[in-house]
C-alpha positions as semicolon CSV with decimal commas, in nm:
position;residue;x (nm);y (nm);z (nm)
1;X;-1,305;18,522;4,700
2;X;-1,239;18,439;4,322
3;X;-1,466;18,134;4,315
4;X;-1,737;17,946;4,486
5;X;-1,482;17,678;4,566
6;X;-1,257;17,936;4,756
7;X;-1,575;18,089;4,935
8;X;-1,684;17,754;5,055
9;X;-1,328;17,667;5,186
10;X;-1,328;17,990;5,388
11;X;-1,675;17,917;5,517
12;X;-1,555;17,570;5,634
13;X;-1,280;17,750;5,817
14;X;-1,536;17,949;6,027
15;X;-1,582;18,269;5,821
16;X;-1,939;18,395;5,803
17;X;-2,075;18,340;5,434
18;X;-2,244;18,679;5,438
19;X;-1,910;18,840;5,475
20;X;-1,774;18,690;5,158
21;X;-1,831;18,822;4,803
22;X;-1,716;18,609;4,505
23;X;-1,567;18,829;4,225
24;X;-1,377;18,653;3,966
25;X;-1,018;18,796;3,847
26;X;-1,009;18,893;3,485
27;X;-0,869;19,164;3,255
28;X;-1,057;19,058;2,951
29;X;-1,222;19,328;2,732
30;X;-1,370;19,297;2,379
31;X;-1,050;19,338;2,193
32;X;-0,909;19,016;2,355
33;X;-1,161;18,807;2,185
34;X;-1,131;18,650;1,828
35;X;-1,381;18,395;1,697
36;X;-1,287;18,075;1,490
37;X;-1,438;18,266;1,184
38;X;-1,218;18,541;1,217
39;X;-0,929;18,314;1,260
40;X;-0,991;18,215;0,911
41;X;-0,890;18,559;0,768
42;X;-0,571;18,596;0,574
43;X;-0,443;18,837;0,823
44;X;-0,487;18,606;1,115
45;X;-0,329;18,321;0,923
46;X;-0,033;18,527;0,818
47;X;0,045;18,616;1,178
48;X;0,016;18,251;1,286
49;X;0,250;18,149;0,995
50;X;0,497;18,409;1,086
51;X;0,490;18,300;1,454
52;X;0,524;17,928;1,375
53;X;0,824;18,011;1,165
54;X;0,979;18,222;1,437
55;X;0,977;17,895;1,652
56;X;1,067;17,659;1,391
57;X;0,715;17,495;1,387
58;X;0,563;17,366;1,044
59;X;0,217;17,452;0,959
60;X;0,109;17,088;0,977
61;X;0,232;17,055;1,331
62;X;-0,050;17,071;1,602
63;X;0,082;17,261;1,911
64;X;-0,016;17,228;2,270
65;X;0,057;17,546;2,494
66;X;0,123;17,558;2,863
67;X;0,169;17,929;3,014
68;X;0,264;17,938;3,392
69;X;0,534;17,909;3,634
70;X;0,732;17,589;3,551
71;X;0,678;17,373;3,871
72;X;0,571;17,038;3,977
73;X;0,240;17,164;4,126
74;X;0,159;17,341;3,802
75;X;0,186;16,994;3,618
76;X;0,477;17,073;3,384
77;X;0,653;16,744;3,483
78;X;0,334;16,561;3,412
79;X;0,333;16,739;3,065
80;X;0,674;16,616;2,978
81;X;0,595;16,270;3,098
82;X;0,278;16,247;2,882
83;X;0,447;16,387;2,570
84;X;0,614;16,076;2,442
85;X;0,272;15,914;2,461
86;X;0,124;16,199;2,240
87;X;0,393;16,153;1,996
88;X;0,326;15,788;1,947
89;X;-0,002;15,879;1,800
90;X;0,084;16,223;1,650
91;X;0,467;16,240;1,572
92;X;0,456;16,601;1,447
93;X;0,299;16,751;1,752
94;X;0,477;17,019;1,942
95;X;0,456;17,144;2,310
96;X;0,536;17,485;2,404
97;X;0,610;17,540;2,781
98;X;0,633;17,912;2,861
99;X;0,690;18,077;3,211
100;X;0,944;18,141;3,490
101;X;1,153;17,842;3,587
102;X;1,148;17,704;3,952
103;X;1,440;17,519;4,110
104;X;1,210;17,197;4,106
105;X;1,141;17,231;3,736
106;X;1,527;17,277;3,646
107;X;1,622;16,972;3,843
108;X;1,337;16,742;3,741
109;X;1,356;16,807;3,361
110;X;1,699;16,682;3,333
111;X;1,561;16,326;3,373
112;X;1,344;16,363;3,075
113;X;1,358;16,385;2,683
114;X;1,247;16,712;2,578
115;X;1,232;16,630;2,210
116;X;0,940;16,804;2,037
117;X;0,925;17,048;2,340
118;X;1,004;17,414;2,307
119;X;1,081;17,576;2,644
120;X;1,050;17,968;2,698
121;X;1,094;18,176;2,987
122;X;0,888;18,464;3,095
123;X;0,672;18,608;2,797
124;X;0,523;18,952;2,759
125;X;0,171;19,017;2,649
126;X;0,220;19,042;2,279
127;X;0,426;18,708;2,286
128;X;0,152;18,533;2,481
129;X;-0,113;18,653;2,240
130;X;0,095;18,507;1,932
131;X;0,136;18,197;2,117
132;X;-0,220;18,163;2,195
133;X;-0,284;18,230;1,824
134;X;-0,073;17,943;1,687
135;X;-0,173;17,690;1,940
136;X;-0,438;17,428;1,891
137;X;-0,514;17,383;2,249
138;X;-0,394;17,496;2,590
139;X;-0,304;17,276;2,892
140;X;-0,264;17,382;3,235
141;X;-0,288;17,047;3,422
142;X;-0,220;17,206;3,775
143;X;-0,336;17,082;4,112
144;X;-0,339;17,424;4,287
145;X;-0,523;17,729;4,123
146;X;-0,672;18,043;4,292
147;X;-0,886;18,098;3,967
148;X;-0,739;18,024;3,605
149;X;-0,686;18,332;3,399
150;X;-0,494;18,149;3,130
151;X;-0,802;17,951;3,072
152;X;-1,000;18,249;3,013
153;X;-0,728;18,402;2,796
154;X;-0,734;18,073;2,588
155;X;-1,105;18,059;2,553
156;X;-1,097;18,438;2,441
157;X;-0,919;18,299;2,133
158;X;-1,164;18,016;2,107
159;X;-0,904;17,755;2,215
160;X;-0,999;17,426;2,391
161;X;-0,848;17,381;2,727
162;X;-0,754;17,103;2,952
163;X;-0,705;17,162;3,307
164;X;-0,620;16,986;3,641
165;X;-0,816;16,886;3,941
166;X;-0,794;17,217;4,130
167;X;-1,133;17,313;4,257
168;X;-1,116;17,653;4,095
169;X;-1,030;17,496;3,756
170;X;-1,322;17,238;3,786
171;X;-1,557;17,514;3,880
172;X;-1,454;17,705;3,557
173;X;-1,428;17,417;3,313
174;X;-1,744;17,213;3,233
175;X;-1,579;16,882;3,162
176;X;-1,654;16,754;2,811
177;X;-1,839;17,077;2,712
178;X;-1,580;17,341;2,692
179;X;-1,268;17,157;2,791
180;X;-1,147;16,853;3,002
181;X;-1,012;16,826;3,341
182;X;-0,775;16,534;3,438
183;X;-0,656;16,408;3,778
184;X;-0,311;16,512;3,881
185;X;-0,035;16,254;3,795
186;X;-0,269;16,069;3,561
187;X;-0,027;16,077;3,268
188;X;-0,216;15,831;3,043
189;X;-0,543;16,031;3,063
190;X;-0,348;16,357;3,027
191;X;-0,186;16,228;2,709
192;X;-0,524;16,076;2,587
193;X;-0,712;16,409;2,612
194;X;-0,439;16,595;2,435
195;X;-0,434;16,343;2,142
196;X;-0,799;16,344;2,134
197;X;-0,829;16,716;2,080
198;X;-0,548;16,712;1,825
199;X;-0,723;16,439;1,626
200;X;-1,071;16,590;1,653
201;X;-1,086;16,946;1,528
202;X;-1,466;16,956;1,522
203;X;-1,472;16,871;1,898
204;X;-1,191;17,122;1,968
205;X;-1,364;17,391;1,794
206;X;-1,686;17,307;1,971
207;X;-1,501;17,337;2,317
208;X;-1,335;17,659;2,207
209;X;-1,652;17,816;2,111
210;X;-1,843;17,711;2,440
211;X;-1,557;17,849;2,626
212;X;-1,553;18,159;2,440
213;X;-1,923;18,229;2,542
214;X;-1,826;18,158;2,894
215;X;-1,523;18,397;2,894
216;X;-1,737;18,684;2,780
217;X;-1,910;18,674;3,124
218;X;-1,582;18,748;3,280
219;X;-1,529;19,086;3,136
220;X;-1,302;19,340;3,311
221;X;-1,564;19,633;3,307
222;X;-1,831;19,425;3,500
223;X;-1,580;19,296;3,743
224;X;-1,441;19,627;3,822
225;X;-1,795;19,764;3,871
226;X;-1,861;19,471;4,126
227;X;-1,548;19,554;4,287
228;X;-1,616;19,914;4,347
229;X;-1,985;19,815;4,452
230;X;-1,831;19,585;4,729
231;X;-1,597;19,861;4,859
232;X;-1,866;20,116;4,855
233;X;-2,104;19,892;5,053
234;X;-1,817;19,804;5,300
235;X;-1,749;20,155;5,404
236;X;-2,120;20,251;5,465
């Protein structure tokens, strides 16, 4: 299982707990991490400036980033509902929604104003890294998650995160310590939390640094070792 939440759910369905091993899913290695101090370098700033220019985003605009399949369950509709409320307080803010479109998303978005929202389709690793670099926070307000790799990727770049109510997400995010979690369909609170982190860089940096420390516990090398040990024990 990826999480204790998933393990407990399996146990509730009658599977013996002794037969379940919890091993998270992660591909992070040391090269994926960059501290807030490193982000102050001219090289990093130049990369961010170049990427912002590529998407027509000014240096003064705070950016929220969503990465994942664009569906109702992932919370993308909730995000575009919340965005006008964010703009009431921070008119220059931008939202980037990146990922494969679903039929539900294509139909539902027709009913909303996508002003100040940049929509992208599937993105490759380099593009994802650039988007994470330019963003001020990452928002994944989904109600269903098996783990939450994007949260770890955001933390690796010391970015604060906002997640949804999924059990796996709430197991990963310590609310108010390294991010926030919000109830699904709670549009007002979602907008409030985004606005709060945009408006309070000290808190945002604190969340990002705390998350980065946690993300280092999910390094690929250790997880591969644990997986090999699991299979080795299973065939004895």
